[in-house]
C-alpha positions in Angstrom: -23.3 -1.7 21.9 -20.7 -1.5 19.1 -19.0 1.8 18.7 -19.7 3.5 15.4 -16.8 3.5 12.9 -15.4 7.0 12.3 -13.7 7.7 9.0 -13.1 11.1 7.4 -14.9 12.0 4.2 -12.7 12.2 1.2 -13.3 14.7 -1.7 -14.5 12.9 -4.9 -11.9 12.5 -7.6 -12.1 10.6 -10.9 -10.8 7.1 -11.3 -7.4 7.2 -12.9 -6.7 5.0 -15.9 -3.2 3.6 -16.6 -2.9 5.9 -19.6 -3.4 8.9 -17.3 -0.7 7.7 -14.8 2.7 9.3 -14.7 5.7 9.4 -12.4 3.7 10.0 -9.2 1.4 7.0 -9.7 4.3 4.8 -11.0 6.3 5.4 -7.8 3.4 4.7 -5.5 2.5 1.5 -7.4 6.1 0.3 -7.5 6.4 0.8 -3.7 3.6 -1.7 -3.2 4.7 -4.1 -5.9 8.2 -4.5 -4.4 7.2 -4.0 -0.7 9.5 -1.0 -0.4 9.7 1.9 2.0 9.3 5.7 1.6 12.3 6.0 3.9 14.4 5.4 0.8 12.6 8.1 -1.2 14.3 11.4 -2.2 11.2 13.5 -2.8 7.4 13.5 -2.6 5.1 14.1 -5.5 2.4 16.5 -4.3 1.6 19.6 -6.3 -1.3 21.4 -4.5 -2.6 21.9 -1.0 -5.9 20.2 -1.8 -4.0 17.1 -2.9 -2.0 17.1 0.4 -5.2 17.7 2.4 -6.9 14.7 0.8 -3.9 12.5 1.5 -3.9 13.6 5.2 -7.6 12.7 5.4 -6.8 9.3 3.9 -4.4 9.0 6.9 -7.5 9.8 9.0 -6.2 13.3 10.0 -8.4 16.4 9.6 -6.1 19.3 10.2 -9.0 21.8 10.2 -9.7 20.3 13.6 -7.6 21.9 16.4 -6.8 18.5 18.1 -5.6 16.9 14.9 -3.5 20.0 14.0 -2.0 20.1 17.5 -1.1 16.4 17.3 0.6 16.8 13.9 2.5 19.8 15.3 3.7 17.8 18.2 5.0 15.0 15.9 6.7 17.6 13.8 8.4 19.2 16.9 9.5 15.8 18.2 11.0 15.0 14.8 12.9 18.3 14.6 14.3 17.8 18.2 15.4 14.3 17.3 17.3 15.4 14.2 18.9 18.3 16.0 19.9 16.4 19.1 20.9 13.1 17.5 22.7 14.3 14.4 23.2 18.0 15.0 21.0 18.4 11.9 20.1 22.0 10.8 16.4 22.2 10.2 15.4 25.5 8.6 12.6 27.4 10.2 10.5 27.1 7.1 10.4 23.4 7.7 10.5 23.3 11.5 7.7 25.9 11.8 5.7 25.9 8.6 2.6 28.0 8.3 0.6 24.8 7.6 1.6 21.1 8.0 0.5 20.8 4.4 3.5 23.0 3.5 5.9 20.2 4.6 4.6 17.9 1.8 4.8 20.7 -0.8 8.3 21.6 0.3 9.3 17.9 0.1 7.9 17.8 -3.4 9.7 20.8 -4.7 6.3 22.5 -5.3 7.1 25.2 -2.8 10.2 26.8 -1.2 13.9 26.4 -2.1 15.8 23.3 -3.2 17.5 23.0 0.2 14.1 23.1 1.9 13.0 20.1 -0.2 15.8 17.9 1.1 15.3 19.0 4.7 11.5 18.5 4.5 12.0 15.0 3.1 14.2 14.1 6.1 11.7 15.5 8.6 8.8 13.7 7.0 10.7 10.4 7.2 11.1 10.8 10.9 7.5 11.9 11.3 6.5 8.7 9.4 8.3 6.5 12.0 6.9 8.4 15.0 3.4 8.1 13.5 3.9 4.3 13.5 5.1 4.3 17.0 2.1 6.4 18.2 -0.4 4.3 16.3 0.9 1.1 17.7 1.2 2.5 21.2 -2.4 3.7 21.1 -3.7 0.3 19.9 -2.0 -1.4 22.8 -3.5 1.0 25.3 -7.1 0.8 24.1 -9.5 -1.7 25.6 -10.5 -3.3 22.2 -10.2 -6.9 21.2 -8.7 -8.2 18.0 -12.1 -9.4 17.0 -13.6 -5.9 17.5 -10.7 -4.3 15.6 -11.1 -6.8 12.7 -14.8 -5.9 12.6 -14.0 -2.2 12.4 -11.4 -2.8 9.7 -13.7 -5.1 7.7 -16.5 -2.5 7.8 -14.3 0.2 6.4 -12.8 -2.0 3.7 -16.2 -3.3 2.6 -17.4 0.3 2.4 -14.7 1.0 -0.2 -15.6 -2.3 -2.0 -19.2 -1.1 -2.3 -18.0 2.2 -3.7 -15.8 0.4 -6.3 -18.8 -1.6 -7.4 -21.0 1.5 -7.6 -18.4 3.2 -9.8 -18.2 0.3 -12.2 -14.6 -0.7 -11.5 -13.8 -4.1 -13.1 -13.8 -6.1 -9.8 -15.5 -9.5 -9.9 -14.7 -10.5 -6.4 -13.9 -8.6 -3.2 -13.9 -11.1 -0.3 -12.5 -11.0 3.3 -11.4 -13.8 5.7 -10.1 -14.0 9.2 -7.6 -16.7 10.1 -8.9 -19.4 12.5 -6.9 -20.3 15.6 -5.8 -23.6 14.0 -4.6 -21.8 10.9 -2.6 -19.3 13.0 -0.9 -22.1 15.0 0.0 -24.0 11.8 1.4 -20.9 10.1 3.5 -20.0 13.1 4.9 -23.5 13.4 5.8 -23.4 9.7 7.6 -20.1 10.0 11.2 -19.9 11.1 10.3 -17.0 13.4 7.6 -18.4 15.7 6.2 -15.0 16.9 2.5 -14.2 16.8 3.2 -10.6 15.9 4.7 -11.7 12.6 1.5 -13.1 11.3 0.4 -10.3 9.1 -2.7 -11.8 7.5 -5.1 -12.4 10.4 -7.5 -10.1 8.5 -7.2 -10.6 4.8 -8.9 -9.4 1.7 -8.9 -11.0 -1.8 -9.7 -8.9 -4.8 -10.2 -10.5 -8.3 -10.2 -8.2 -11.3 -11.9 -8.9 -14.6 -8.7 -8.9 -16.6 -4.9 -8.4 -16.2 -5.1 -4.9 -17.5 -7.5 -4.0 -14.7 -4.9 -4.7 -12.0 -3.1 -1.4 -11.9 -6.2 0.9 -12.0 -7.8 -1.2 -9.1 -4.6 -1.2 -7.1 -4.1 2.6 -7.5 -7.8 3.2 -6.6 -7.2 1.5 -3.3 -4.3 3.9 -2.5 -6.7 6.8 -3.3 -9.7 5.6 -1.2 -8.6 3.0 1.4 -5.0 3.1 2.5 -2.2 5.7 2.0 0.5 4.3 -0.3 3.3 5.0 2.2 1.8 2.6 4.8 2.6 -0.5 2.8 4.6 -2.7 5.2 8.2 -3.0 3.8 9.5 -6.5 3.0 6.0 -8.2 3.2 5.1 -8.1 -0.4 5.0 -11.4 -2.4 4.7 -10.4 -6.1 4.7 -13.2 -8.7 2.0 -11.5 -10.8 3.2 -8.1 -11.7 7.0 -7.7 -11.9 7.8 -4.0 -12.3 9.7 -4.7 -15.5 6.5 -6.1 -17.0 4.5 -3.1 -15.9 6.9 -0.9 -17.9 6.9 -3.2 -20.9 3.1 -3.5 -21.0 2.7 0.3 -20.6 5.3 1.9 -22.8 4.3 5.5 -21.9 6.0 5.1 -18.5 9.4 5.0 -20.2 9.4 8.7 -20.5 9.6 9.1 -16.7 11.7 6.1 -15.7 14.9 8.2 -15.6 13.3 10.1 -12.7 12.5 7.1 -10.5 14.0 6.8 -7.0 15.5 3.5 -8.0 16.6 2.4 -11.4 14.1 0.4 -13.4 16.1 -2.8 -13.1 16.5 -2.7 -9.3 14.0 -5.5 -8.7 15.8 -7.9 -10.9 18.8 -7.7 -8.6 16.8 -8.3 -5.4 16.7 -11.7 -3.8 13.0 -12.7 -3.8 12.5 -16.2 -2.3 8.7 -16.1 -2.3 6.3 -18.5 -0.4 7.9 -21.9 -0.3 4.5 -23.6 0.1 3.0 -22.2 -3.1 3.1 -24.1 -6.4 5.8 -23.2 -8.9 3.3 -21.6 -11.3 1.2 -19.9 -8.7 0.8 -16.1 -9.5 -0.6 -13.4 -7.2 0.2 -10.0 -5.6 0.1 -10.2 -1.8 1.0 -7.2 0.3 0.4 -5.9 3.8 -0.6 -2.4 4.8 -0.9 -0.5 8.1 -4.5 0.6 7.7 -5.2 3.8 9.7 -8.4 3.7 11.8 -9.8 6.6 13.9 -10.6 5.6 17.4 -12.6 8.6 18.7 -15.4 6.4 19.9 -13.0 4.7 22.3 -11.3 7.9 23.5 -12.3 10.9 25.6 -13.7 14.0 23.8 -10.8 16.2 22.6 -11.6 18.9 25.2 -11.5 16.3 28.0 -8.5 14.4 26.8 -5.8 14.5 29.5 -3.4 12.0 27.9 0.1 13.2 27.3 0.1 11.6 23.8 -3.1 12.7 22.1 -3.1 10.7 18.9 -6.5 9.4 17.9 -5.5 7.0 15.0 -4.3 3.5 15.4 -2.8 1.3 12.6 -4.0 -2.2 12.0 -2.2 -4.8 9.9 -4.2 -6.0 6.9 -3.2 -8.2 4.0 -4.5 -7.8 0.5 -4.3 -10.3 -2.4 -5.0 -9.1 -5.9 -5.2 -11.3 -8.9 -7.0 -11.2 -12.2 -9.8 -13.7 -13.0 -7.9 -15.9 -15.4 -4.9 -16.2 -13.1 -7.3 -17.0 -10.2 -8.7 -19.9 -12.2 -5.2 -21.2 -13.0 -4.2 -20.9 -9.4 -6.8 -23.5 -8.4 -5.4 -26.2 -10.7 -2.8 -28.9 -9.9 0.0 -28.1 -7.5 -1.3 -24.5 -7.2 -4.6 -25.5 -5.5 -5.2 -24.4 -1.9 -5.5 -28.0 -0.7 -2.0 -28.8 -2.1 -0.6 -25.7 -0.5 -2.0 -26.7 2.9 -0.6 -30.3 2.5 2.9 -28.9 1.9 2.6 -26.6 4.9 1.4 -29.3 7.2 4.1 -31.6 6.0 6.7 -28.9 7.0 5.1 -28.4 10.4 5.0 -32.1 11.2 8.6 -32.5 10.2 9.6 -29.6 12.5 7.5 -30.9 15.4 8.8 -34.4 15.1 12.5 -33.5 14.7 14.4 -36.2 16.6 11.1 -37.7 17.9 8.8 -40.5 16.9 6.5 -39.4 14.1 2.8 -39.6 15.1 0.9 -42.4 13.3 -1.6 -41.3 10.8 -5.2 -41.7 11.8 -6.9 -43.6 9.1 -10.3 -43.8 10.8 
């Protein structure tokens, strides 16, 4: 019998419109649009304990539970030891031994403590972020769960959020999922320069189509509030030909009042080398990004009081790709050279060329 999906209940909050968004929302959206990393950030943007608690629940951690609290404390302690041992870094007691784990996020945001504590808390949280990834990956490899079972758990969770979006009247006209077939995986790997199965990020993929272009940002931000924590976007795996950051600023002038406080200057993306997907048509437009979706695995683990593992994490992270596009762009993407069939033809042509390098090209079967 399939194990039940366990996910923490999140407190209800209102859907945020673009007009209501400020620096915090802009930074989080930008991180996804450019496929950046929170390791490059200088501060967080939390203001209250409740806000931090909700974020931790989105990460699938309930620190009111002793086992989750103990796990978080162990990750904190390991991070502090790493910094002190590797860099001889001085970690203040306020950061190394906070009253609550929540305090780390408030210190890193400047909402609590001294300025020097903000810098130290940021550094510690960055190390904790990396250790969290290592723990999540390690737990996934140790569990007796197949890729198909994991994909089912992930799909169930994502579709639950999709139903909530529909119930709340968000302007989404399509929310569909797909899982790559074996043939598609083989073709994609042969087309990539790095032929490694672990580098296929879109085995489980979700496509979201909004009613109009102006609905893209509210829907994207909603996902970071209800489905995946913004900091778990996979760096370097975003393909964004739909919403350049500069156009976000131009289309929403109220953001200009906070751009001077951004982690990166507003023209940073224009200086980056973005090659994109070589198989897509020249006018193809979409936002594709990959996230490490956290999933609680309590149903596959011993009860907390019976858990004798040395590492007691209970959350794995599963790679999931999302594509977001508006309805009109989706229509244009299916015309001419942008059509999916044309994309596949270009991809197969590249694969055949690589396979036949220096060999006789197989004859086409015209039967």
